[in-house]
N, C-alpha and C positions, 0 to 999 in steps of 0.2 A: 330364270327358269320358276324361282319362288315365289315371287311376284305374280308368274299367271297360275301356279297351284293355288296361291294364298286366295286370289280370286275366283279361283271356281271354286272352290271350297266354302268363300262364302254366298255365293249361288245357289249349290247346295243344301247347305244349309238353311236361308232362307227360301228356297220352295218347299224346304221338307216342312220350316212351320209353317208355310202359306196353302202348301198340301192339308195340316192335320185342323188347321182354324176354316180349312171350305169345308170340312166334314161337318162342320157342327155349324150349322142353317138353324136360326128363329127367324121363324113367322115373324109381319109385319101388320100391324092390325089394317084396316083397310085395306088393304092389298088382298092379288088373288093369292091362292092358296100357294102354286107354284113360283111366286115371285119370293123369295126366300134370304132374311141377310145373314152374309156372311163377313168377316174380318180376315180373307186373305190379302185383300189387298195392301194389307198394312207391313207385313215383310218386303213386298215386291217394292212399296214408294218409300221404304225404310233405304232397299236396296238401292234404288232406280238412285235417291237422293247421296249415298256415301258412294257408289261403284259407278256410276252414269246409265242415261237413258237403257240402253244394252242390255244390259245387267237386267235392270226394272222386267222388260221390258222378256227376259231369258225366264225371270222367275215367274212371270204369269205362267207362261207359255207349259214351262216344267209342274207346274201345281196342277195342270189344269190334263198331262198329259201323264201326272199319276192319277188323278182320279176318274177321267174316262173307264176306267178298268173296271169302274162302280158306277159306270153309268145308265143313267134308265132313259137315258133322252139321243139312244141313237148316235151322243157325241153331241149331238146339238149343241144341247145347255154348256157341253164346256166351248166350246166352241165360240159360242155368244159370250160365255166369260172368258177368254181368250180377246177377244178384238175392244170389249167393252173394258174390260179392265188393262189392258195394252190403250187405250184411248184416255184413259185416268193417268199413269201410271208416267208414258213418255212426251206427251205434256208438262206434268208436272215437275218431270228433270232438268227436261232444257229451259224452266224458267228458273228451274231451283239453280243451276250451275251457272250465270248471270249474278247472283243475290244470295252466297251461301251464310245468310240470319235469318232470322226470328222472321220478320217480316220479307223477305224475299221465301222464304216455308211458305207465308200464308198464303202470301200473293201465286204459288206454283201449285199450291193443294185447290186453290179458287179455280185455278186453269186446268186444274186436272178434272175438278167437278164436273166446270162445265161441259170441257171437251167430250167425257164422260156421258153424260146428260144428254147433249148432244145428237152424239154419235151413238148411243143407245136405241135412240127416237126414231133415227134415219135405218137404221142397223134393224131395227126391230120392224117395222113399218115394210121396208122393201125387202129383205132376206129375210130374219131369223122366223119370224110368226108365220110367214108362208113354207119356210122349211117345216117345220113344225104341223103342219096341217099337209102337206105332200107327203111326208117324208114317214109320221108316225099317225097318220089320220086322225088328227085332232085337228075338226072342225073349228072356226071360226064362231059361230055359236057359243060353243062349250065355253073358248075362251071368252067371250064374252059376259058370259053366264057367271062366269067364276069372279068377272071382274064388277062386274054390277053388284051382286051379294056384299060385295064388297062397300062398292060405291055408286048409287041407286046413280049416277049424270053419265056411266059406259050405257052406251048404245049399242056402238059399232065402234069397228079398229082403229079408228082414226079417236075417240074419245078413250077407248081404252088406252092406245099410246100418251092420249093430255093428260090421265086421271091415274091412269096406273103406272106405265113405264117411266113417264118427268119425273113424277114426285119420288117414287123410288130410288131411282137413279141419284136423285138432287137430295133427299133422306142418308143413301146409304157415304156418298162425298162426304158430305158433311160428319157422320160418325164417323168416318175412317179420316176424314182428315183431323177432325179432333184428338181422336188414340193418337193418331201419328203424330200430331205437334206434343200431347205429352209427354211420347217416350222416346222418341230418335235421338234427342241429348243427353239421353241416358243411355244410348244404346249404341250412336256413332262414334264414340273410345273404340269398342270394343273394333268395328269393321274398319277403321283404319291404321 
């Protein structure tokens, strides 16, 4: 019983930290204004490494559940963050389970970054951007114009994916991975 309570408590603490970090968004130069960098995947990946893929997924879910109360996107942004965050955390956690050392963590974070970037491109093209258009009446032309303001190569939705969504998620994956590598071993004893 105590281990189940300790597991739940760790997830709750990490999800709370993730929710706080999610509220602290930073703009990224050369990116559309609505693509903002936050560090909320760091507690999720730390939890996934220490407690397993399910814990990481739960942390990502809970932080988005908390954040949806202040949504400006009718929950679409939080849904996007959940899917994309899960595509980072879960593959990384599975890879890390097989080699729990610094090299294993690097491979895990590389796999997570690649998975997140690929799935962000696919989900944005086929699901998320169409949802923004349909539910929020945010026309594709406005998205393209916002993208073009930061990058003149953006001329349509496909180039928006290639020159905004993919670079943004690669950048986010690299930054989150670097910070995770710096802090995980220091925090690991607390979580175990």
